[in-house]
Legacy VTK file of the C-alpha trace (Angstrom):
# vtk DataFile Version 3.0
C-alpha trace
ASCII
DATASET POLYDATA
POINTS 457 float
-56.880 -27.257 55.019
-59.968 -27.954 52.850
-60.816 -24.143 53.821
-57.053 -23.310 53.295
-57.356 -25.269 49.193
-60.442 -23.432 48.419
-58.933 -19.570 49.069
-55.943 -20.364 47.437
-57.955 -21.650 44.563
-59.926 -18.410 44.503
-56.764 -16.148 45.298
-54.520 -17.758 43.061
-55.865 -15.864 39.596
-56.107 -12.783 40.949
-52.296 -12.998 42.207
-51.750 -14.123 39.229
-53.820 -11.348 37.063
-51.214 -8.998 39.361
-48.455 -10.217 38.212
-48.601 -10.705 34.710
-48.388 -6.480 34.050
-45.240 -6.632 36.289
-43.562 -9.557 34.944
-44.253 -7.869 31.317
-43.183 -4.512 32.589
-39.877 -6.430 33.849
-39.468 -8.346 29.951
-39.806 -4.937 28.349
-37.713 -3.351 30.496
-34.761 -6.303 30.256
-35.111 -5.946 25.695
-35.065 -2.709 25.848
-32.024 -3.233 28.028
-30.477 -5.217 25.323
-31.197 -3.310 22.704
-29.952 -0.635 24.570
-26.437 -1.705 25.484
-26.337 -3.949 21.833
-26.276 0.017 20.206
-24.325 1.383 22.054
-21.624 -0.943 21.537
-22.472 -0.763 18.534
-21.966 3.210 18.515
-18.791 2.551 20.336
-16.874 0.470 17.664
-17.971 2.627 15.206
-17.060 5.976 16.587
-13.401 4.159 17.007
-13.600 3.960 12.772
-14.873 7.099 12.413
-10.887 8.175 14.044
-9.066 5.675 12.026
-10.327 6.311 9.258
-9.232 10.402 9.743
-6.311 9.276 10.892
-6.014 7.851 7.017
-5.781 10.719 6.070
-3.972 13.553 8.664
-1.483 12.217 9.663
-1.232 8.830 6.718
-2.402 10.193 4.005
-0.113 13.326 4.792
2.832 11.924 5.570
2.727 8.968 2.683
2.441 12.250 0.053
4.752 14.008 1.728
7.544 11.848 1.817
7.117 10.856 -1.809
8.015 14.703 -2.915
10.887 16.807 -3.179
11.967 18.220 -0.112
11.116 21.679 -1.135
7.313 20.890 -1.762
6.870 18.699 1.846
4.920 21.262 3.331
2.260 22.192 0.236
1.368 18.779 0.523
1.352 17.813 3.334
-1.310 20.929 3.496
-3.468 19.594 1.234
-4.753 17.071 3.323
-4.565 19.080 6.412
-6.610 21.475 4.944
-9.721 19.243 3.650
-9.923 17.702 7.008
-11.320 21.065 7.739
-12.289 22.322 4.009
-14.526 18.869 3.532
-16.246 18.714 7.351
-17.907 22.035 6.527
-19.605 21.781 3.528
-20.446 18.145 4.871
-22.316 19.106 7.485
-23.656 22.287 5.289
-25.602 20.444 2.756
-23.433 17.369 1.502
-24.963 15.137 3.743
-28.309 16.117 2.687
-27.260 15.791 -1.142
-25.799 11.671 -0.371
-27.548 10.371 2.095
-31.211 12.787 1.529
-33.966 10.619 0.286
-34.121 12.140 -3.769
-33.696 10.464 -7.105
-31.454 7.522 -8.076
-28.997 10.330 -9.182
-28.851 13.000 -6.119
-30.216 12.848 -2.640
-32.818 15.721 -1.300
-32.295 18.574 0.970
-33.735 16.786 4.295
-30.437 17.306 6.448
-29.329 20.433 5.206
-27.600 21.931 8.643
-27.812 18.727 9.842
-31.703 19.017 10.431
-33.058 16.174 11.804
-29.420 14.385 12.463
-29.723 13.435 16.142
-29.134 10.674 18.583
-31.705 8.544 17.284
-31.080 5.710 14.716
-30.963 6.047 11.341
-32.037 4.871 8.577
-29.628 3.830 7.594
-27.517 1.770 10.993
-28.288 0.748 14.178
-26.118 3.245 15.579
-27.053 7.099 16.295
-27.666 9.534 13.295
-24.623 11.439 14.090
-22.259 8.734 14.367
-23.091 7.556 11.087
-23.306 10.848 9.698
-19.817 11.292 10.873
-18.731 7.938 9.869
-19.996 9.175 5.811
-18.019 12.354 6.741
-14.802 10.977 7.018
-14.831 9.317 3.497
-15.471 12.917 2.080
-12.726 13.844 3.688
-9.956 11.470 2.656
-11.437 10.793 -0.999
-10.430 14.814 -2.355
-7.529 14.223 -0.813
-6.217 11.374 -2.732
-6.616 13.202 -6.093
-3.762 15.813 -4.640
-0.908 13.009 -5.047
-1.737 13.642 -8.627
-1.556 17.467 -8.994
1.054 17.628 -5.963
4.284 19.910 -6.737
2.519 22.565 -8.872
-1.075 23.839 -8.222
-1.733 27.451 -6.865
-3.656 26.159 -2.957
-6.333 28.452 -3.903
-6.967 26.665 -7.384
-7.154 23.375 -4.895
-9.767 24.895 -2.370
-12.013 25.909 -5.369
-11.353 22.537 -7.602
-12.040 20.482 -4.306
-15.491 22.323 -3.246
-16.643 21.978 -7.040
-15.608 18.768 -7.394
-17.049 17.248 -4.063
-20.343 18.667 -5.006
-20.568 17.356 -8.541
-18.789 14.083 -8.182
-18.541 12.734 -4.765
-22.187 13.820 -3.784
-24.200 11.911 -6.387
-21.667 9.133 -6.792
-22.015 8.521 -3.320
-25.698 8.837 -3.241
-25.669 6.323 -5.866
-24.149 3.785 -4.549
-25.180 3.488 -1.034
-28.196 6.034 -1.072
-31.878 5.439 -0.265
-33.194 4.975 -4.174
-29.563 4.974 -5.744
-29.583 3.881 -9.118
-26.702 1.705 -8.200
-27.573 0.245 -4.311
-27.764 -3.582 -4.808
-29.927 -3.407 -1.949
-32.196 -0.688 -2.304
-33.362 -1.954 -5.722
-30.962 0.238 -7.444
-31.282 -0.478 -11.334
-27.851 -1.240 -11.945
-27.331 -3.511 -9.086
-23.241 -2.945 -7.256
-21.516 -4.281 -4.793
-19.453 -2.045 -2.700
-18.395 -2.430 0.601
-16.112 0.223 1.454
-16.073 2.799 -1.777
-14.216 0.681 -4.586
-16.772 2.908 -6.899
-17.118 6.258 -4.645
-13.542 6.699 -3.407
-11.221 5.072 -5.405
-12.186 4.828 -8.753
-14.370 8.767 -8.637
-10.422 9.974 -6.644
-8.442 8.491 -9.318
-10.084 9.368 -11.734
-10.314 12.524 -11.595
-6.140 12.451 -10.470
-5.667 11.401 -14.187
-7.504 14.111 -15.379
-6.144 16.280 -13.414
-2.627 15.208 -13.948
-3.330 15.814 -18.207
-5.545 19.131 -17.618
-1.890 20.935 -15.634
0.589 18.819 -18.086
3.757 17.883 -16.455
6.295 19.254 -13.642
9.344 21.695 -15.132
11.679 19.112 -15.757
9.761 16.069 -15.380
12.050 12.560 -17.348
14.735 15.507 -17.836
16.458 15.529 -13.679
15.667 12.916 -11.194
12.660 13.581 -9.139
13.001 10.770 -6.439
11.183 10.586 -3.180
13.111 13.193 0.067
12.059 10.995 2.563
10.607 7.786 2.329
10.481 7.186 6.262
8.135 9.777 5.878
6.232 7.437 3.005
6.293 4.614 4.866
4.993 5.756 8.235
1.659 7.447 6.670
1.563 4.311 4.828
1.601 2.013 7.738
-0.491 4.730 9.733
-2.860 4.172 5.974
-2.721 0.109 6.544
-4.156 0.691 10.366
-6.491 3.015 9.970
-8.359 0.896 6.945
-9.526 -1.189 9.415
-11.744 1.157 10.426
-12.703 2.533 6.452
-13.515 -1.161 5.732
-14.353 -2.988 8.378
-16.422 -0.253 10.270
-18.436 -0.108 7.357
-20.316 -3.242 8.499
-22.119 0.082 10.237
-22.075 -2.924 13.548
-19.668 -4.596 15.692
-20.399 -7.696 14.417
-19.191 -10.999 12.406
-19.594 -8.574 8.699
-17.088 -6.523 10.488
-14.486 -9.126 11.456
-14.696 -10.600 8.039
-14.277 -7.265 6.243
-11.032 -6.870 9.408
-9.257 -9.849 7.865
-10.163 -9.917 4.263
-8.324 -6.236 4.435
-5.533 -7.241 6.061
-5.120 -10.234 3.673
-5.993 -8.556 0.995
-2.898 -5.501 1.579
-0.315 -8.474 2.753
-0.611 -10.320 -0.426
-0.622 -6.801 -2.731
2.883 -6.057 -0.917
4.278 -9.633 -1.614
3.088 -9.004 -5.525
3.757 -5.917 -5.501
7.821 -6.655 -5.021
7.875 -9.484 -6.574
6.842 -8.048 -9.787
9.447 -5.454 -8.931
12.178 -7.747 -8.623
11.455 -9.434 -11.755
11.703 -6.310 -13.785
13.941 -4.422 -11.871
16.426 -7.076 -10.573
16.009 -5.394 -7.136
12.721 -5.007 -4.315
12.503 -1.461 -2.807
10.966 0.141 -0.101
8.471 2.651 -2.640
7.361 -0.701 -3.867
6.206 -2.153 -0.875
4.136 0.415 0.451
2.837 1.404 -3.241
1.870 -2.396 -2.959
0.406 -2.323 0.528
-2.266 0.622 -0.791
-2.926 -0.786 -3.671
-3.944 -3.914 -1.493
-5.837 -2.284 -0.047
-7.672 -0.348 -2.449
-8.209 -3.144 -4.722
-10.091 -4.987 -1.727
-12.183 -2.133 -0.854
-14.679 -2.891 -2.658
-15.086 -6.507 -1.471
-14.333 -6.920 1.677
-17.648 -7.625 3.327
-18.682 -10.056 0.179
-15.681 -12.060 -0.077
-13.482 -15.045 1.584
-9.780 -14.529 3.568
-8.452 -16.550 0.766
-10.668 -14.694 -1.941
-8.936 -11.891 -0.826
-5.412 -13.260 -1.303
-6.156 -13.777 -4.495
-7.251 -9.954 -5.179
-4.722 -8.616 -3.295
-1.546 -10.253 -5.025
-3.728 -9.324 -8.326
-3.951 -5.887 -7.556
-0.090 -5.724 -6.565
0.426 -6.922 -9.955
-1.990 -4.909 -11.918
-1.313 -1.774 -10.054
2.959 -1.934 -10.554
2.304 -2.726 -14.211
-0.405 0.266 -14.747
2.740 2.851 -12.957
6.199 0.969 -13.740
4.898 0.102 -17.342
1.587 2.146 -18.608
2.773 5.384 -17.433
5.959 5.365 -18.530
4.373 4.688 -21.931
2.230 7.095 -22.053
4.123 9.948 -20.449
1.976 11.353 -18.475
3.201 13.434 -15.035
0.198 11.747 -12.044
2.973 12.983 -9.876
2.835 10.319 -6.548
0.353 8.141 -8.797
-3.302 8.482 -7.932
-4.492 7.093 -10.707
-2.139 3.631 -11.638
-2.608 3.045 -7.668
-6.414 4.662 -6.199
-8.059 4.021 -10.047
-6.711 1.143 -11.408
-6.913 -0.577 -7.778
-10.735 0.135 -7.457
-11.416 -0.515 -10.945
-9.945 -3.792 -10.642
-11.185 -4.424 -7.308
-15.028 -4.220 -8.096
-14.380 -6.630 -11.160
-12.923 -8.974 -8.899
-15.778 -8.160 -6.516
-18.303 -9.276 -8.972
-16.309 -12.898 -9.596
-15.587 -13.691 -5.560
-18.573 -11.980 -3.722
-20.379 -15.095 -1.511
-23.984 -15.426 0.326
-21.958 -17.077 2.535
-19.943 -14.268 3.535
-23.147 -11.729 3.488
-26.855 -12.989 3.063
-28.451 -9.196 2.328
-29.999 -10.032 -0.605
-32.686 -11.988 -0.550
-35.452 -12.631 -2.696
-39.021 -11.713 -2.680
-39.747 -15.629 -0.765
-36.734 -14.215 1.930
-34.602 -16.863 0.245
-30.885 -15.445 0.356
-29.543 -14.793 -3.408
-25.992 -15.488 -5.465
-23.483 -12.577 -5.433
-21.402 -13.389 -7.394
-19.576 -15.963 -10.249
-18.493 -18.481 -7.411
-22.131 -18.637 -6.482
-22.849 -19.206 -9.888
-23.567 -15.506 -10.435
-21.750 -14.727 -13.805
-24.305 -11.842 -14.763
-23.027 -9.473 -11.286
-19.466 -8.755 -13.544
-21.109 -7.021 -16.004
-23.247 -5.077 -12.998
-20.155 -4.199 -11.585
-18.128 -3.190 -14.948
-21.313 -0.803 -16.112
-21.171 0.425 -12.142
-17.625 0.980 -12.703
-17.425 2.671 -15.804
-20.312 5.684 -14.564
-18.194 6.306 -11.546
-15.326 6.800 -14.528
-17.492 8.733 -16.689
-18.904 10.742 -13.771
-15.305 11.763 -12.337
-13.849 11.901 -15.983
-16.347 15.027 -17.183
-16.752 16.198 -13.209
-12.753 16.604 -12.698
-12.851 18.279 -16.184
-15.348 21.137 -15.539
-14.168 21.862 -12.063
-10.345 22.140 -13.054
-11.932 24.716 -15.936
-14.331 26.700 -13.327
-10.819 26.658 -10.585
-8.634 27.173 -14.278
-11.097 31.069 -14.788
-10.954 31.467 -11.493
-7.763 31.827 -9.927
-5.527 29.612 -12.199
-4.337 26.528 -11.749
-0.730 26.251 -11.997
1.999 27.686 -10.048
4.242 30.529 -12.169
7.560 28.697 -13.129
9.278 30.876 -10.768
7.651 29.585 -7.762
7.712 25.900 -9.201
11.592 25.702 -9.104
11.670 27.938 -5.533
9.021 25.475 -4.180
6.186 25.589 -3.024
6.447 25.472 0.542
7.711 29.469 0.109
6.434 29.951 -2.598
2.746 29.341 -1.704
3.187 29.206 2.445
6.519 30.935 3.743
7.336 28.094 5.411
10.654 26.099 5.333
9.163 21.860 6.136
13.127 21.279 7.645
13.943 24.146 9.093
16.168 23.404 12.240
17.235 27.276 13.175
17.454 27.234 17.303
LINES 1 458
457 0 1 2 3 4 5 6 7 8 9 10 11 12 13 14 15 16 17 18 19 20 21 22 23 24 25 26 27 28 29 30 31 32 33 34 35 36 37 38 39 40 41 42 43 44 45 46 47 48 49 50 51 52 53 54 55 56 57 58 59 60 61 62 63 64 65 66 67 68 69 70 71 72 73 74 75 76 77 78 79 80 81 82 83 84 85 86 87 88 89 90 91 92 93 94 95 96 97 98 99 100 101 102 103 104 105 106 107 108 109 110 111 112 113 114 115 116 117 118 119 120 121 122 123 124 125 126 127 128 129 130 131 132 133 134 135 136 137 138 139 140 141 142 143 144 145 146 147 148 149 150 151 152 153 154 155 156 157 158 159 160 161 162 163 164 165 166 167 168 169 170 171 172 173 174 175 176 177 178 179 180 181 182 183 184 185 186 187 188 189 190 191 192 193 194 195 196 197 198 199 200 201 202 203 204 205 206 207 208 209 210 211 212 213 214 215 216 217 218 219 220 221 222 223 224 225 226 227 228 229 230 231 232 233 234 235 236 237 238 239 240 241 242 243 244 245 246 247 248 249 250 251 252 253 254 255 256 257 258 259 260 261 262 263 264 265 266 267 268 269 270 271 272 273 274 275 276 277 278 279 280 281 282 283 284 285 286 287 288 289 290 291 292 293 294 295 296 297 298 299 300 301 302 303 304 305 306 307 308 309 310 311 312 313 314 315 316 317 318 319 320 321 322 323 324 325 326 327 328 329 330 331 332 333 334 335 336 337 338 339 340 341 342 343 344 345 346 347 348 349 350 351 352 353 354 355 356 357 358 359 360 361 362 363 364 365 366 367 368 369 370 371 372 373 374 375 376 377 378 379 380 381 382 383 384 385 386 387 388 389 390 391 392 393 394 395 396 397 398 399 400 401 402 403 404 405 406 407 408 409 410 411 412 413 414 415 416 417 418 419 420 421 422 423 424 425 426 427 428 429 430 431 432 433 434 435 436 437 438 439 440 441 442 443 444 445 446 447 448 449 450 451 452 453 454 455 456
């Protein structure tokens, strides 16, 4: 027995030495498998969000806008959203993604991702999912943003001019603004030491202010539709618009919750704040309309929902659900006032209220983000010592409201000047506005040779 103990005493270190690498290999393999499973879960969520955001453009925005125009222009309006799904995707893949998210300067990205060079299955620097997934998710934003502008020039712009204008607008306005807010080294990237740190979780400035202000410039440049404020121009099919609004609401969960870039708690918070913001804005708009006009309308309800979704977008990942109720309600009332009062007094013809909802709602949302953003929800901003920093006024950082206002004004200036340049070039290239006889006949037949409601056997 004594010899047996002696043998074990001598051999045990040797056995342990042999087992140690095996154990380490198993632990490393286990850790690698856990990381792969985690990335697979996040990747699955992000791919679903890609599809949800694309759903927002077609059929969501297409049906929402399509039902709001007159019957003779429904197909031409649907064509705007559908065609831009293809056009913006091609431009994004060729060079847009590189200009928006490549490493460049404070205002524009570089050229390292041209033709998607280096964009593969490995994680990007922006998210722990395959680089291709992140690129695809951001592409969906580049698709819907110019499609939102089409609500201002509906029923009177040439299809060819729309294609030229949008192509230029993406390059001059959208790509630089996306880089400034979200790109590495961007001017307004709060999490990348930007000189003007702004919080924009899912596109209040990048998407909504830029598209809304550009829409106003387009409406002013094109001038009103023939017969505007002299003959009825009511929506021809609110059932289509209701369907589109509901699809927008559902798709917006991918828009905002997907901007967490993972399937964790940040996505859950953005999901809930998005829903609460839309719900509160719907009630806010309906109450304001009821008070002013004596009746709540379906058009008002769906407009309020979209206004709330717009207003909560920059704040979704920074505020509590209860703050989202406040932001949404204020957004619904404010956007109603912009559409029902300000637009009527100024007399501009923003056909489908792209500025009154997206421009105004995006600006208000940016400011309210500076009020209600809190590190209780988002602790991603830390100082040199690793301490979580205060975000908005509720955290004691009232100066953030000024940063938000500054960022919003940068977006306004870039969108206004950039859009005017794009309109001028497109006008010189192929003429922006259809001929009067084409507008009277309707763009469906005059531009596309089709009838949206042909029921012939």
